[in-house]
N, C-alpha and C positions, 0 to 999 in steps of 0.2 A: 434596499438593494433591488434593483430591477434590471432584467436583461434588456439590452437595447437592440438586439438583433431582430430583424423583421420577422423571421420565421418563428420566433418565440412569443410574439405578441398574442395575448389572450390565453396562453398556455402556462406561463410562468407566473407565480404569485410573488409578491414583494414583501419585504419586511422593513421596518424602520431601522435606521442606523443604530439607534439606541438599543433595540432588541438584539441586534447582531453583536454589539459591543458587550452587552450583558452575557450573552452566550459565550463569547470569547473569554471573558473574565472568569466565568464559572468553569470553563474548561481548564484555565490556568490553575485555579484553586484545586481542581480535581487532580491535576498533574502533580502539584506540590504534595498532595496526600500520597499519591503513588510513589513519588521519589522518597518521601520520608519512610514509607514502609520498606522500600528497597534498601535504604540505608540501615534500618534496624535489622533487616534480615542478613546483612553482610554481603549481599551480591553486588556485583559491580556494574551490570548492564541488563537491560531488558532483553528477553527473547520474544521478539514480535511475531516471527513466523517460524513454523516448523521447518526442518531441513528440507529444501526442495530438491537437492541434488541426489539424495539416496534413492528415491524411487526411479529416477531417470537412469541411474547407473544399473539398477537391477533390471529394468526393461531392456537396456542395451545388452547386458550379458545374456538375457533370455533370447533376444533376437539373434545374437551371434551363435548361440547354441542351436537355434532353429535353422540358421543358414548352414551350419555344419551338418545337421541331420539331413538337410535337403541334398547336400553333396553325396552323403551316404546312400540316399535313396536313388540318386541318379547312377551311382556306381553299381548298385545292386540291380539296376535296370527295372526298378519299380516305376520310376517316372520316365517318360519320354523327354526328349530335349525341349520341346515346346512348353510342356507343363513346367519343367525345371526353370526355363527362362522366365516365364510369367511369374512364378512364385518367388524366384530369386530377385527379380526386379522389385517386387513389393517389399520384400524383406530388406533389401539394400536401401530403398527409399526411407524405410522406417529407421534403419540404423543411422543413415545420414541425418535425418531430422533429430534423432535423439542426441547425436554427437554435437549438432549445432546448438541444441538447447543447453547441453552441458557447458559448451564453450561460452555461451551467453551468460550463464550463471557465474562461471568463473571470471568473466571479464567485468561483471558488474562491480562498480566501486563500492567498497564497504564504507559507508558514510559514518564517520565517528560521531558518537554521541557525547554530549557534555557530561562531565562528572556530576553526580547528583548534587553536591554542595554548590557548585557553580550554577547549575540549572535552577535550583531553588532560589538562590540569591537573585538571579536575573528575573525570574518569574515574580518574586515579591516586589522588585523594583518596578516592573511593568504594571502590576496591579495597583501599587501605590500612586503612580504618576499618570495612569491612563486617563482617568476621568477629567483631569484638568488640562489636558493637552489639546493642541490644535490638530487638524487632520494630518499634516505633515509629520508632526512629532509622534502621533499615534502610529503612523506607518513605520517610522523608524524604530519605535519601541517594539512593535510586533515583529520586525525583522531580527531583533536581538534574541527572540525565543522560539520562533517558528519558521519553517521553510515555506509551508503553504497552509492555508485555511480552506477547508471545503465546506461550503454552505449548501444546505438542502432544505426545501420547504415545499409542501404540496397543497396545503389548505389555505384558502383565502380567509382573511380575517374580516369579521363583521362587527358591528357595534356591540352586539349582544355576546359575542364570544370573548372569553377571557384567556383561553389557553391556545397555544399554537404548536404545530408539529415541526417547528424550526429545529434543525440539527446542525451542529457545527463540529466538524472533525478537524483536528490539527495534526500536522506533521511536524513534531517538535524537533529542535536541534539536539 
């Protein structure tokens, strides 16, 4: 795999298709092990990320309390109008950005994951048929189990080197 963009020439290192295929198959085998552990534990789905919304809501509430205190300080004549306007502008911008971030998280579509039994069945089918397939068939097989594959490699391979820093991350269905 080699980047064909002019700005990448000489900066990006390549790998053979066979090495990438092997990395993908090993990622699929690892995923099968994860899914089998998940089935044994009785859970129904992975928790990939911690809750993102809770800290934003806490910051929003804190900012609203801060704005309320700002009004109190203006009423007590501790702040003059210019100071109040400057600080309230900053706090209102923060509140607006937090509300926008919360709306964005709410609007993100929850992408349903396959049930573990179906995912294991598909992964085993791909592993069994991947080696003997032509490129079009490999692509079709990959699309049955992953949304995207992320390939990363930084070291160039030499004749004397036997290991590589090739990493492959998969966004599974």
